[in-house]
N, C-alpha and C positions, 0 to 999 in steps of 0.2 A: 549569481551561478543560482542564487536563491530563485531567482522570479523567473527565470529557465526551465527550474524541474517541473513544474507541474506541465510546461512546455513538450518537453521530453519525456516527460510518463504518457502523455495525451497520446505525444506522435506513437510512442511505441507500439501503446494500446491499439493504436488504430492500423497499422502493420502487422501485429499479430492476428489484429481482425481477419485480413486478405487470410490470412493461414485456414482460418475456422471456416473460412467462406469458401474455400476450397475444397474444406471437409463437409462442408453442409451441401454444396453440389451435389459430393460424391454422395452422399448418404442418400440425400434427396433422389436420385438416378437411381439407387439401390432398389429405393422403397416402389417407385415407379415400377422399376424392370417386375420385381417381384410380384406385386400389386398385377401386374398384366396376366403374367404369368397364374395368377390366385384363380383369374376370370376362367381359367379351363382345368384348375384343379394342382395343376403340378407346382405353384408357388408354396400354397399353404403352407410346408413343413420348412419354409426358409421365411415365414412373417415373424416367428418371434428373434430370430436371429440378426433380421433386418431393424427390428424396434430396439433390439439391446444394443446395437450401434448407433440406432437415433440418440438412446440415451446418451451414448459414451459422448457421442460428440457436443449433445447438447448439455452437456453436465462440465465439459472444458469451459461451454461461454456463462455459465453461471459460476465456477470460481471464476473466471474474470471480472466480469460484472459484477458482482459480490465485490470482489477486494478495491477494484475501483468507487464503489460507490459507497464501501466503508459498510457495509451490510449483508451479508449471507443470501442468498436465494433459496428460497430451502426448496427440496422435491417432495413431491407427491406421487410417485407413481404407482400401481398396484403389482405384485409381485405376479412376473411373469412365470407360474411354474407348475407341474402337474402335468396331465395327459393333453394330447396336441388341440383339442378339441375346449377345454379350458385355456390354453393360452390362445388360443385364437380368440374366444369371447372378452379375455380380458383384456387383451390390445383392441378389442372393437368398441369395446364398451371405457377405458380408461380416457377421462379427458383428458390427462396428461399428451396423451399419442394425438390426438388432433391439436394441441400449443406445439407442441416438437418441431408435428410437417410444418406449421404456420414460418414457425421461427424460420424455420431452413429454408421456405420460399422466401423471405424476405431479408434474410441476411446476407445470401448470397449475392444477389448486388448490390446492396448498402453496402455490407463488407469493402466489396472490391471498388468500390467509389469512394468512400471514406480512405481506403487505404490510397489510393490516386491524390487525394488532395492532401493527406499528411506529405506524400513525399514530394506531391506536385506546387501543392504552396511556397511553401520556404525555397525550392530551389527554383522557381521562376521571379521570386521579390527578390533574393540574391540578383540572379539574372538581369533585373531589370537595371540596377540599381550598378550593376556594373558597367550598361552597354555602353556609356558617355567614358568609358576607358579602353574599352577596344573598337568600337564599330567602324570604326574610318582603316582599321587594317583588316575591313573584310569588302570584300569589292560588292556592290550592289545594297550595300547598308545589310541593318538588321533588323529583324520582326519580332516584334514586341508578342504580349503575350493578348493581346487586343487589337492584334491584325494591324499595327502600326509600324511602318517600315524606319528605321532610325535611319535617314540618310543625308542630314545635314545636320549640324551641330545645334539650329536653335530647336530639333525637335528632341535633344536629347535631356532636356527636362520635363518632359511629358514621360517618359519612360520611367526617370526616377518618380515620377510621380505613381505611376503605375506602381512601381515595384514598393511605395510605401505607401500602398491600397493591399496589395497582395501580400505584404506583413503585416496590415491590423487585422487581417483575413486569417493570416499566420498562426496569429496570437488568440484566435475563436479556436483552436485546434482543442484546449479543452472540455468545450461547451459540445463540441462534436462528437467528445470521445463520451463524454458523460449522455449525450442522445443516447450514444448506438448501447451503453449500459442501460439505460432506463429502457429503451426498445427489448431489450433482452430481457429486464425482469417483469416488463408487462406481460412479454411473452410465455416465459418462462417459469415463471412462479405460480402455485396454484391459485384457481380460482377463489372466490370466494364463498367461503362454508366447506369446498373440499378438505381442505385439512382436519378441519373439524368433522366431519364426516369420517374420514380417515383411520381420525385421533377415536373419536365414538369404537369403530369397525374393531381394533386392537384392545379398548380398552375391552371391550366385549369378549374379545375370543381372551386374553390372559385373564379376564376373572373366572371365564368357563376354565381352562386351565388349571388356574387356580385354584379351584372347585373341583376338580377331577384329581390333582395332584390330595389335593385336600380330603378328599375319599377316600382316595388310593393308601393313602397314609393312616387313616381310622381304619379300615380295612388289616392290614399289616398288625397297626397293635392288639387289633380286636384278635386275631390271627395267632398272633404271638401268645396273649394273654391267656387264650383257649388249651392253644395246643402246647402250651408250656407248665406257666403258674398257673395256671386252674385245674391241669390236669395232675401237677403235683401236690397241690394242696388238700386234693378228691382222694389222693391215697397216700396222706397223712393220717385224712378221720380214719378212711376205714382203716388202715393201720393200730391205729389209736381205739378204735374201735374191737375192733377183734384182739389187741391187747388185755383190753377190760374184759374181755369174755374168759382171756384164758390164764386171768390174775390169778384165780384161789389154786387151777388145777394145774396149769404150769408156770410159776414165776418166771424162772430162766425165760422160757419161749417168750414169755408179754414181754418180761427186758427186751429182749431182741428186738420185739417188734417196734418198743418205745426208742429204741436205739438208731431203725431203721428210719420212723418217723419223723427223725430228729435230723439226719441225713440229708432225709425230703423236703423238710422244713426250709434249710440251709440250702438245698438247690433252687426252692422255690421263692425263696428274698434274691441268690443274685441271678435268677431270670427275670423278676420285677423289676428290678434294680438297671441291669440291660432294657427293660423298656422305657423307663425314664429317662436313661442315658440318649436314646436314640430320640425320643421328643426335644431336651433339652438337657447337654452334655455339662451333666455339674464341673466339671476344668473350666468351663465358662466365667460361671462365677467365681471360681479359687484362681481362675491365674487370667484372665481377661482372654479374647479373642486373640490376641496377638503369644502368649503362652500358650493355649491351645490349638494354635496352629503351628506354632514351631515341635511340639509334641507330635502335630499327624507327622512332620518333616521329620524328627525323630528314629518315627514308628513304620517309615515306609522304606520296605524292601531294596527299594531303587534309592543309590542315593543321591539323593536330593537337598540342594541348596538352598536356603532359605533369605528371601530379602524383606522384610517388614518395618515401616516405618511406625513410629507410635501412631498408635491409630487411637485410643483414648475408649472412652464406654460410648458403644452404640446401642439401639434401640433391641430388645434380648430378641426378637423374632428376625433382625436385622443380622445379628454376631452369630443366631441357631445357623442360619437359612447359607452366611459366610463358611462354617465350620460346615458344615453340611458339603458346602460344594465343591470344599478343595478335599473334605475325606474322599469323596465318591468320583473327582480328578485322580488324585492319587492309586486311586484304585482302580481306576483305567489304564493308568499307566503302567500298575505291576502286573495285569492281567490282558492284556490287549497289545501292551503298546513294542514289546521284547526291545525299552528302551535301557541304554546306559549310565546314564544319568537324566536326573529331571530338576527343575528351579522351580520353587512358589515364588511371588512377588506380591506384596499385599500394599498399595499405599491408598490414604486415608484424604477427603476434601474437605472442604465443609459445608457440600452437596452431595458426595458420591462415596463408594467405598468400589475402589476398584481391583478387582481381581486375576492375576496372570499365572497360567501352569503351563510349564513349557518339561516339552520331554525331547532326546534325539533318537526316538525310536524310529518303526517304519513308517510311520503316516496312515493316509487312510482313513482316516476316522470318519466315519457316515452314522450318522443318526438314526438311520433306516436300521441300521444290523447293530442297533437295545444295546451298544455299549455305553451305557448312562448319561452319553449326551443328553437324552431327550430328558433325563429326569434334573439335568441341572436345569438346563434352557427353564422348564417349568417351574422350580425354585424362582430363579427371575424373574420371570415374568410371573410370578404372584405380587412383586414386587414393582412392578410398573419397570424390571430391569431388563437389559440386555447379555446375550450370551452370544459370546462369536468364537468360532473354530477357523483357525486354518491348518489344515493336513493335505499337504499334498502326495502326494503315493513317495514311499522314497522318506519323509518327513520333512521339517524336524515338526511334531504338532503341536499350536499354541489355543492356549482355550484364554479367551478376554471376557468376562463377566463383570458387569459393572452394577451396583447397586447401589440407586436412588438413596439417601439415608440424609440426616442433620445429625451434628453431632450436640 
């Protein structure tokens, strides 16, 4: 049975390939139909949807081929979003579009042919070997796969030889399955240099976003200091100056101004502490990231379940980013979701810190509406991380953030 396992795996792979071949021809027909309509302009709005269909079909084949080859086949698509002209320009210039369409055209006949071989070879081999057992029951004899009609006993060894040949060919099914998978990898994998250029573009965009977020943070700190602590300290200076002038003429009034100056100085100190906390919360130093997140969950007005695996210490910038991501996510839950329950899960690996925030609210979270999602995404982008939001209308909303880091 162990020796037959690769044969069964290959046959199953080729048979499923018939299904993806049928899907490929359907997608190819859709692309051709939309392309023809686009010549007169009416098909242009359907071009992005046709390409999304092609990408889904090609994605299935990537996963199948990658699983058989033991090596994932990466995707390198450019994002289809924005106004229709931009989507059309992306579709026309994306090298992956041409590779996908070439794969559709080749996989349809090849997939059906190889699936037919996966069924026909073993079936024919068994039939050829069994012909000596039943040929004499069939009037006029039994035809073989090679055109020979077995109608006499002396011809039966020839049929058996044909069966052995077909059996040997059946044993080559794993090679055929590998050939189909390698063809998929050849056509669907990113062209040399594409992944590098896309990666450079991603890093350039994330760097620009990080710089913009950093600039916004500096402006916020400057504004908080200017409008808060700086103004109060200026008031303290004025109050002490007036008190000094009143010291000899009105000691009681001078004392009252000194007391007010002291109160103002206390308020200024509190605001300075708030600004410092907004840069790096002291609770991270005191209790670590897991303790700081537990404090956030405890203060959340919405009942919040917490699941935090042992995290250990991480780089200070990562800990601060994770803290503020959870804080902003729980703020969104409180302000916008109308949720009755929330949950925070944080887990760490050697390479990444994963944060998942879930609520049972009304859903429909959209970064375009300024609900804090953009800020979370920028914090993740600054560390070359990922922030994904799933929020269908009616809920639930699930935010998943992955921050690359080393322990």
